[in-house]
N, C-alpha and C positions, 0 to 999 in steps of 0.2 A: 573364714571367708564368707560364710553365711551371714555372720553378724555385720560384716562390711557391706555386703549387698543390701541388707535391710536398712542400714544407715543411708546408703545412696538412694534407695527407693523413697524413704521417708523425707530426705532432704529435697529430692526432686518434687515430691508431692507438695511440700511446703512452698517451694519456689513457684510452682505452677499456681498455687493458691494466691500468692502475692501478685503474680502477673495477671491472673484472671480478674482479681479484684481491681487492679489498676485499669484494665481494659473496661470493666463494667463501670468504673467511676469516671470514664472519659467525659469531659465537658462537651455538651452538645448545644450549639446555637446556630440556627439557620434562619434566614429571612428572605422574603420575596414580596412581589407586588402583583395584585390582581387588578389590571387596569379596567376602567369603565368601558364597556362595549355599548356604543350609543344606539345601535339599532337592533331590534328583535321583534319579529312578527309584525313588521310594518309600523311599529311605534317607536318613539324616541324615549330611551331609558336615560333619565337625567341623574340617577343616584342609585347605588346599592346601599341598603340600610339594614341595620340590626341583623347581622349574620348569625346563624346557628349551625352547629356541626354534629354529625354522627359518624361512626365507623361501622361498616357492615361486617357480617361474619366472614366475608371474603377479603377483608382488609381494605376495601375501597372507602375513601372518605368522601362523604357527601356534604356539601356546603350549600345551605339554603339562605336566601336573603330576599328582602323586598326589592323589586325593580320599580322604582318610582317613575311614573310616566310624565314627561314634559315638564316636571318640576321636582326639586329636591325637598319640597315642603311636606309637613306631616299630612296635610289634607290632599295631597296628590293621589290620583288613582294608582293602583298597584297591581303588579303581577308577582307570582312566586317564581323566583329564578333559582336554578340549580347548577352548581359546578361539581365536578367530581375529580378525584385525584387517586392514582394507584401507586404513588411513591411518597406517601406520608406528607403531602402538601408541598413538595418541591415544585411540581408543575400541576396545572389545572386544565381541565377541558374548557372549551368554549361554553359560555352560559347558554342555557335554554329555559324557556318559560314552560312550566309544568302545570299552569293553572290558567283559567280565564281571569278576567279582572276581578279583584276582590275588594274594590272600593276603599273605604277608609280604615281598613284593618290596621291594627297596631303591630305587635311583634309576632313572630313565628316561633313555635316550640316543637322540637323534634326529638325522637327517641327510637331506638331499635329494640324490639322484643328479642332477647337472646335465646328464647326457647324456639321460636319459629323463624327468626330472621326478618320478620316483617318490619318495615320502616314506617313510622307514623309521623305526620305533621298535624299540629293542632293550631287553630287560629280562629279569629272571629271575623266575619265578612259583613259588608254593608250592601244590602240588596234593596234598592228602591227605598232607601232611608231606614230599613230594618236591619239591625245588627244581630247576627246569629252565630251560635257556636258551630264550628265545622271541624272536620278532620278528613284527611285523605291518607292513603297508604300505598306502599309498593311491596310486592312479594318477589321481586327479581332484582334486588339490590339497587333500586333507583332507576332502572331502565324504563319502566312504564308505571303509570299511576292511575289509581281509581279516580272517577269524577267526584269532586267534593260536594257538588250540589245534591248528590244522591245520598249523602250521609250527614246526619245531624245528631250531635251529642244530646242526649236527653238527661241533662243534669237535674237531679231530684229537686233541688230547691233554688233553681233560677226562679225569680219571683213570679208567682202566679197570683190570681185574685185572692185577696184575704190572706196572703202569706208574706212573711218577711223574706227578703232574699235579694240577690243581685239583680239589678236591671240589666247590666251588661257585665260579662266576665271576660277579661282580656288576658289570655295566657302570655307569659313572658318567656324569654328565649331558651330556657332549659327545662326539659322534662327528664325524669330519671326513672330507671327501673331498679327496684330495691333488691339487695343481694345479701344483706348482713343481719336480717332479723326474721322473726316469724312471718313477716309479710313478704317474704322473698317472691320475686317475679311481679309484684304489684307495680303498676305504672302510676306515677304521681306527676301531675301537671300543676304548676303554681301560677298565680296571677293575681289580679286586683280589679276593682271596679266600684261603681257607686252602689251602695247598699240602702234599700228603702225599707223602712219599718211600716207595718200596717197602721193606718191612721195618720201617718206623717206625710207632709208634702215636700219635705226636704230630704235629700240623700246624704248619707254618710259615705266616706270612702273606707273600703275594707279590703283586706288581703285574705287569701285562702288558698287551698289546693283542692283539686278533685282527683279521684283515683279510681282505678278499676283493675280487674283481672283481665289480661289480654284475651282470655278465652271467652269472656262475657263482656265485651266492650259496650254493649247497649245498657248494661247495668252500672252506670256511672254514679258515684257517690260524691257529693260535695262535702268537704270537711268543714269544721266549725270556722266561721269567719272571725278575723281579728278586726273589729271596727276601730278605726284610728282617728278619723276626723271628717269634717264635712267636706263634701266634694267641691272641687274648684269649677265644676261645670256651671255655666251661667244659669241663673234661675229667674223667672219672671215673678216668682212669689215674693211679696214684700217681707214676709216673716222669714223666708229662707235667707234673704239678703241680710236681715238683721242678725240671724243666728251666725252666719258666716263672719260678719263684721265683729261680733262679740268674741268669737273663738280666735280669730286671727289677731286680735289685739288684747288678749288676756293671758293670764298664766295657765289657763286650762290647756293651752297649746303645749306646755311642758309635759303634761300627762298624756295628751293625745296628739302627737305630731302628725302632720300630713305626710302620708307615705305614698309610694308609687310602685315602680317596677321592682320585682323581687327575683332572686335567684335562690335555688335550693341545692343541697347535696346530702348524701348519706354518710354518717360517721361509722367508724369501725364497730361501735357498740350497737348499731341499728337505729340510733336516733337520727332525726333529720334536722338540719340547720338551714334556716332561712335568713337571708340578709336583704334589707330593703333600702331602696333609694328614699331619701327624705327631701322634700321640696322646700319646706319652710321651717323656721325655728324662732323661738321667742327672742325678743330684743335682749341683747347682751349675752345670749347663749351661744356656745360653739355649735357648729353644725357637724353632726356625725351620722354615719350609717347606723341602722338599727337592726337587731337580730332577734330571732325567736327560735324555739326548739319544739319539735314534735316527738313524742315518745310512743306514738301509736300509728306510725306509718302515714301521717298526714291527715288523720281524722280530726285532730285538735292541735292547737298551737299555744305556746305560752305567751304571756304579755311581752310586748316589744321592749327591748332595753338598748340604750346607746352603746355603740362600740367605739370607744374613745380613741383608738389607734387607727381607725379608718376614716379618711376625710369624706366630706360630702360635696362633690362637685356638681350636684344636680344632674347626674347621668347614671344610666344603668351600669352595673358591674357584673361580671361573670364569676361564679363560684364553683370550684371543683375540689375533689379530695383525692390525693394520691395515697392510697392505703398500702402500706408495706409492713409485713409482720404484725398485723393487727394494730398498727399505729397510724394516726392521722397526720398527713401533711396537707393542710388546707391552703388553697391558692385562690386569690381574689384579684381580678384585674379591673382597673379603674383609672380614669385620668386623675391627676392631682389637683387640677384647677377647674373652676367653673367655666373657663374658656375652652375646656375640653382639649387640653394639651398636656404634655409631660405624662405619658402613660406609665403606670407602675403595675408590677405584680407584687401583691402583698402575700406573705405566707405566715402561717400560724402552726405551732406545734402543741397548743393547749386547747384545742377544740374551739378556737375562735375568740378566746378571751383577750389575747394580745397578738399584735401583728408587727412584722418588719417588712420592708419593701426593697425592691430593686427596680431601677428604671429600665424600660424596654424600648423607649424611643431614642432616636439618634441624638436628639437634643430636647431641651425643656420646652421648646416652642413648636415641636412637631405635633400635628393633629392626632388625637386619639379619642375615640368614642364608641359606645355600643359594641364593646368587645365580646367575644365568646371563646371559651377555652374548652378543650376536649382532652382527656387522658387517653392516649392511644394504647394499643395492645402491647407495645414494647415499653410502656410506662414513660414515654416521652410526652410532652404537652404541646399541643398545637393551639395557637392563639391567632384569631382573626379579628381585625378591628377596622372601623371606618376611617377613611381619609377624608377630611373635610367635616364640617359640623354635622351635616346630614348625609355624608357618604358621596358627595358630588365628585370627589377625586378618586373614587374606587375603593378598593380594600387592600389591606396589607396583611401578610402572614408572618408569623414567627413560630419556630419550633425549637424547644429547649428541653433540658432534663433537670432533675432536681439538683444535680451536681453544679450545673451552671448557676442555678438560682441561689444556692447557698454558698458558693465559692467566692466570697467577697466580704468586705466589712459592711455589716448590715446597717440599714437606716431605721430609726425608730418610727 
């Protein structure tokens, strides 16, 4: 009798294991729309652009985006807009502006300090023609915010007199807090900008990251820059025009491709992976995204290399890592076309060496640009992207899990 009961208990345990695994492997896919709200604080909001996401310790999702005033163009004046969701992105609050006008600012970068719960936003603002590094923070899960004009990041080697360095450093839409290396709790903010050498009148374009211990935010360190190519900003210096012309029409472009917006994530082994937009390529060459690795928490980066299984649609892409059992499942969202349509999520199981993809838009002509992904606390992935070339049609949201992503015949 005892043996029979043991058999029943073991069989029941095995059956429950099979059932629970089936429940855990349930495919998840939800979609929604965040329509454009035209009015806020007596201004006309013409576009939401370049969203970025965080999840607070209470499980509230905060969605930050540019609110472009009176125009959807890049040179429009902007506000920082905030949406929140308490149901993992199914529904969203009405948008509210949490900043004064920030001028010609590029993208927003946000992160949550898991030790304290503080939410940070990093950006550069334009004040009377001067572009400055800024950040602001919230200690109550996004309900109230510090004034950003009272806080300026003192990055060590933003260019000063007789020093090499960045003239402007533009954070891009993902900051991360490290969790898998000796640099645990360090916050890393990636970005790019024009890099000026002492004695040179021309600027190169460079990518880098700065980092800090959240307990010592005023002690910010800029990592080693990856100088990639001459900036595309217009120059009145004849020698700069000549240098730019030579580079853009020579094989040197093969070695030093013009890069742009970057995204970063942490691997299970503690390394950081950076993937960059690439704006130009040599004649006859295929256009690919490029990647770099940091093995010291963002202090230095390897030379850029092409990622031949990621297309280059001349648009920012979002990079996250779903780490399970010390294994990496890298996800990268990007449009397939330079027309910024046919949104795809690419995934990689070999630390970004090769990628497969799945379409996430309803059809190949649906608009998809400047997406941002976030791995939620339940290991599902929330994806937000622009509708319209510059977000003039609002935002769209998708939430899915790894089972949905991999439950199909993959595309190379």
